MARVEX-44100 format. One record per residue (C-alpha): z, y, x; residue in one letter. Coordinates in steps of 0.02 Angstrom, whole numbers, padded with zeros to 5 digits, always signed. Layout:
<sites>
ZYXa ...
</sites>
This chain:
<sites>
-02205-01712+06416m -02310-01616+06551i -02462-01619+06424e -02356-01585+06279q -02278-01440+06396q -02464-01383+06408a -02534-01397+06236a -02372-01311+06147m -02403-01132+06312d -02558-01155+06258e -02528-01116+06058e -02400-00983+06109e -02299-00998+05927a -02146-01051+05851l -02216-01213+05780d -02119-01371+05731p -02120-01483+05903r -02091-01317+06003r -01917-01302+05894v -01854-01481+05929s -01904-01462+06100a -01788-01297+06107i -01653-01396+06029l -01662-01547+06132e -01652-01446+06279a -01518-01332+06212v -01431-01502+06187e -01451-01572+06355a -01397-01402+06413g -01561-01373+06508d -01571-01175+06546g -01740-01207+06652l -01824-01324+06515r -01765-01192+06399l -01823-01062+06486r -02013-01140+06500a -02002-01179+06318l -01966-01001+06258v -02058-00893+06386e -02221-00895+06292p -02122-00821+06142l -02166-00654+06081h -01990-00569+06049a -02017-00568+05866a -02025-00752+05877d -01882-00777+05982i -01790-00691+05820a -01852-00811+05707d -01810-00959+05821l -01629-00857+05812l -01628-00851+05626e -01669-01026+05583q -01551-01121+05696i -01373-01165+05652g -01240-01046+05716p -01174-01186+05834a -01339-01223+05911d -01368-01031+05917r -01230-01017+06024r -01260-01148+06134d -01431-01080+06150f -01378-00888+06196l -01250-00970+06333a -01400-01035+06428l -01546-00915+06392y -01405-00747+06379a -01486-00672+06545a -01666-00659+06461e -01609-00583+06295i -01689-00395+06305d -01703-00242+06180g -01854-00300+06104d -01781-00474+06057i -01623-00386+05990l -01706-00266+05887s -01835-00386+05806e -01681-00515+05766i -01620-00500+05574d -01479-00394+05532e -01376-00516+05445s -01339-00627+05611i -01370-00464+05736r -01199-00437+05756e -01148-00624+05797e -01279-00618+05938v -01216-00467+06018i -01063-00534+06007e -01103-00684+06106a -01197-00600+06226l -01096-00539+06385p -01069-00344+06395q -01199-00322+06551d -01337-00390+06442v -01341-00304+06306v -01299-00146+06385a -01462-00173+06492e -01549-00215+06337a -01509-00070+06255m -01568+00047+06400r -01740-00018+06380e -01759+00043+06205l -01795+00200+06134d -01661+00296+06029t -01727+00263+05852d -01721+00078+05908d -01554+00103+05966v -01481+00192+05817v -01561+00049+05721d -01455-00093+05784i -01278+00010+05805l -01289+00063+05615e -01260-00106+05583d -01121-00147+05699l -00934-00120+05682e -00856+00041+05780a -00791-00063+05926p -00957-00134+05974q -01033+00048+05934q -00898+00118+06068e -00942-00017+06192k -01134+00007+06197i -01143+00195+06193l -01021+00184+06345e -01167+00066+06425a -01312+00209+06389l -01358+00358+06498e -01273+00514+06464v -01433+00588+06384a -01473+00436+06279d -01288+00437+06214r -01305+00614+06154v -01480+00599+06062a -01402+00426+05983v -01245+00524+05915e -01356+00655+05866q -01445+00551+05775a -01305+00447+05704l -01220+00602+05642a -01384+00620+05505y -01360+00528+05341p -01384+00339+05308e -01546+00312+05267y -01612+00485+05306s -01752+00548+05437a -01643+00593+05570g -01570+00401+05592r -01750+00335+05587l -01834+00452+05711m -01850+00433+05913q -01801+00587+06020r -01937+00522+06106e -02062+00683+06081v -02225+00720+06192v -02253+00903+06169v -02378+01047+06243a -02375+01239+06194p -02486+01301+06065e -02574+01392+06181h -02628+01248+06318w -02806+01187+06357t -02858+00990+06355v -02850+01012+06540g -02670+01069+06547e -02601+00955+06416a -02680+00808+06528i -02622+00864+06690d -02452+00879+06602f -02461+00690+06557l -02529+00614+06695r -02371+00711+06806e -02209+00678+06678a -02098+00562+06741d -02043+00491+06581h -02138+00468+06430l -02131+00389+06273p -02182+00188+06288d -02294+00213+06136q -02332+00395+06062f -02484+00442+05970y -02498+00622+05976h -02455+00770+06075v -02368+00908+05955i -02401+01072+05966l -02238+01197+05961i -02225+01386+05968d -02080+01462+06092p -01937+01454+05956r -01998+01233+05967m -02067+01233+05798r -02225+01109+05773p -02389+01214+05742k -02497+01063+05744g -02541+00892+05827y -02658+00821+05931v -02731+00627+05938t -02743+00554+06087l -02902+00507+06055g -02967+00655+06021r -02876+00751+06180l -02973+00632+06302l -03146+00641+06215s -03135+00840+06244s -03172+00955+06384r -03041+01022+06483r -03077+01204+06436a -03040+01154+06245v -02917+01238+06195a -02772+01111+06095l -02761+01221+05941r -02959+01186+05928e -02946+01018+05899i -02797+00983+05816v -02784+00866+05650e -02800+00903+05479d -02661+00759+05412s -02527+00890+05533f -02339+00904+05407r -02172+00893+05461t -02028+00789+05391i -01845+00864+05374e -01720+00778+05467a -01611+00760+05307t -01755+00686+05227d -01715+00503+05137e -01837+00353+05237e -01899+00293+05054s -01989+00470+05035d -02029+00472+05220v -02122+00293+05209a -02215+00355+05056y -02282+00506+05145i -02349+00399+05284f -02399+00263+05156n -02479+00398+05044q -02557+00519+05186y -02596+00374+05292h -02515+00469+05446l -02472+00379+05624i -02344+00461+05669s -02260+00640+05598c -02152+00767+05686p -01957+00783+05617v -01870+00957+05587v -01706+01023+05562d -01647+01131+05453v -01730+01284+05556n -01920+01192+05565g -01867+01157+05763r -01926+01003+05817l -01808+00874+05832v -01881+00715+05842g -02035+00609+05773v -02068+00456+05667i -02192+00332+05691t -02301+00214+05602i -02197+00067+05640d -02043+00135+05586d -02118+00210+05433a -02203+00059+05367m -01999-00071+05420n -01928+00050+05293v -02087-00002+05171l -02063-00176+05202d -01881-00149+05177e -01877-00079+05016e -02010-00216+04939h -01894-00353+04992e -01734-00259+04907e -01836-00254+04742d -01884-00422+04761m -01707-00487+04769l -01649-00363+04669r -01753-00394+04533l -01703-00600+04569a -01519-00536+04564g -01469-00606+04730v -01414-00441+04799g -01521-00328+04926d -01493-00395+05084e -01501-00605+05066s -01551-00695+05186s -01562-00875+05249i -01444-00851+05386s -01314-00799+05263d -01136-00914+05238g -01101-01000+05096v -00962-00888+05046l -01063-00733+05084a -01195-00808+04969t -01096-00844+04821v -01041-00643+04830r -01193-00588+04820s -01262-00706+04670r -01098-00726+04547i -01096-00526+04511p -01279-00557+04418w -01221-00731+04348l -01073-00656+04286m -01181-00529+04167v -01323-00673+04154n -01163-00781+04070l -01129-00618+03966v -01278-00606+03903t -01327-00785+03847a -01167-00768+03739n -01241-00628+03669l -01395-00739+03614a -01293-00877+03562a -01200-00755+03443f -01394-00720+03369v -01426-00911+03340i -01250-00936+03269s -01290-00817+03128m -01410-00945+03075f -01324-01102+03092e -01374-01145+02899g -01552-01127+02937t -01541-01236+03088i -01455-01372+03016s -01575-01373+02835a -01724-01361+02967l -01699-01457+03115v -01872-01414+03174a -01826-01236+03206l -01704-01292+03360a -01854-01364+03452a -01966-01210+03425l -01834-01071+03485m -01867-01091+03672p -02028-01090+03638i -02000-00912+03571v -01863-00868+03711a -01967-00933+03855s -02143-00837+03810m -02046-00678+03786g -01951-00665+03962g -02094-00716+04040n -02193-00584+03964a -02048-00457+03990g -02041-00508+04178t -02229-00471+04195q -02236-00291+04110s -02070-00264+04211l -02135-00297+04390t -02285-00180+04365v -02159-00050+04302a -02034-00075+04438v -02166-00074+04587r -02247+00084+04492a -02095+00168+04525l -02080+00128+04686a -02242+00191+04736t -02235+00352+04618r -02371+00270+04534d -02268+00296+04371l -02215+00445+04320t -02166+00554+04180a -02336+00610+04164q -02431+00437+04138n -02272+00334+04051a -02359+00359+03877l -02520+00310+03917r -02418+00131+04010v -02310+00119+03854v -02470+00116+03730r -02555-00008+03858r -02429-00117+03874e -02390-00121+03710a -02586-00166+03673g -02540-00304+03794v -02413-00381+03720g -02499-00351+03547l -02643-00462+03591i -02575-00583+03699n -02443-00598+03545g -02591-00651+03434l -02665-00743+03564t -02527-00873+03569f -02474-00847+03375a -02652-00908+03324m -02611-01048+03437i -02437-01122+03441m -02441-01098+03224g -02589-01213+03234a -02435-01334+03367v -02295-01321+03248g -02419-01331+03082w -02492-01513+03159s -02325-01566+03228l -02195-01540+03072f -02350-01522+02946g -02272-01355+02876l -02404-01226+02866p -02274-01081+02818l -02161-01139+02999l -02330-01131+03106g -02360-00964+03026l -02153-00926+03030v -02197-00964+03239l -02335-00859+03254g -02258-00689+03199a -02109-00735+03283a -02216-00734+03461l -02308-00588+03411v -02145-00485+03366v -02080-00558+03529n -02221-00531+03650l -02229-00342+03566l -02061-00324+03611i -02054-00387+03787a -02201-00290+03840a -02138-00122+03781l -01952-00184+03867a -02041-00192+04029g -02071-00016+04045v -01964+00059+03937i -01800-00007+04004v -01833+00012+04213p -01902+00221+04163l -01730+00247+04060l -01638+00163+04208l -01747+00277+04329d -01696+00427+04225r -01537+00382+04233a -01520+00382+04416g -01488+00180+04409f -01626+00085+04518d -01727-00010+04387p -01765-00152+04508a -01545-00198+04518l -01522-00195+04333s -01683-00199+04207s -01722-00383+04219g -01562-00427+04121t -01589-00303+03998f -01772-00358+03968v -01712-00560+03956t -01564-00507+03839t -01659-00393+03733m -01808-00537+03733t -01670-00684+03694d -01589-00583+03554v -01741-00497+03488f -01846-00674+03488g -01714-00774+03410f -01681-00642+03284f -01860-00645+03214a -01876-00837+03213f -01726-00868+03135l -01741-00739+03005g -01915-00754+02958l -01874-00935+02938a -01729-00899+02827t -01836-00766+02718v -01988-00892+02719v -01941-01068+02711l -01779-01090+02639l 
</sites>
């Protein structure tokens, strides 16, 4: 056991052996052993552990390890179980953990909790921190004001490098992490910022305004956090001042918070494209998971019935030539996959603002060309297969022509549908998949069975 413990301490990672050993310690109620196993882990790994284990093990784990839970761990825990974890912890542990965090992290945790829990945590904060958090919560949800931290490092724009360095050395309280010293005028309006690297590498007599960064820009507190993430990603920012409607400095957003937003948006798009809701997690219970998935399964059922209706229109054709029933899924499957490919690229391009009204026509033309070439390629392949399998040259021709039609429609729908939904104000990731799949199924079956009726009967 000692050798196993030493090997795991060297790895300092959440591997299966460590998880098994932790669960054994939890089951045995061995707090000392549990702390020894968990102590080498990063806060993010501890949060992952809490998300992976079941609710009963999680409660037992927290009962033994509660005193070691800090703000970093709480901020890393997935919001799907965060409320459960906080409820299981003693109030003084939660209060102390919250005092360790910057205001942006406190806001991130509080906005997912119910009002009674929010009040208890706010009461535990120091007066200045509580006021800052309450002011941040007053901003609209998903805005820059919710995302920013109030702890900022500022200097008058007329200061020199030496004055700024002396100030930083003597300051009682500085943020745990900061990247810029923001230059302000007498009205607290930001005029530029200086990186710590430039500050430390410049001579003391150099004026701060002479070494400001060209990347300087500001964000309004009411701007949407998706716009914030775009600005950080587009202009390669490390941090950015946040201003109120009068242009006065109220906070700062750092790269880690902006990238968290970007990651969350990527995750939401992926989940929405799959029709499982935008907050699904492996930690969700059965009923919560059913509630998030059943609406889109119901929509899919309706669209599937539409495709079935199209097939029923050609019942006589299928009865006369049973081979059509065997080949129909090929047409639908190829169209669905082609549509998904085009759709995924289009939705991602809309999210990153690479697909705009200015270049939409060019993208549509490109996808049409791709769909036509893919359709012709697979038409030749499947036309030959249909001919060889069933001995009917015209059947191979019909199958090939239907594939050309359906892959062209799929490629066009994959771009046009999300563009139209975005223009109408709907989230293209949430509803495009259903429309595109419906179009490829309906038009694919109609083209294949319609051509078969005209050519083969």
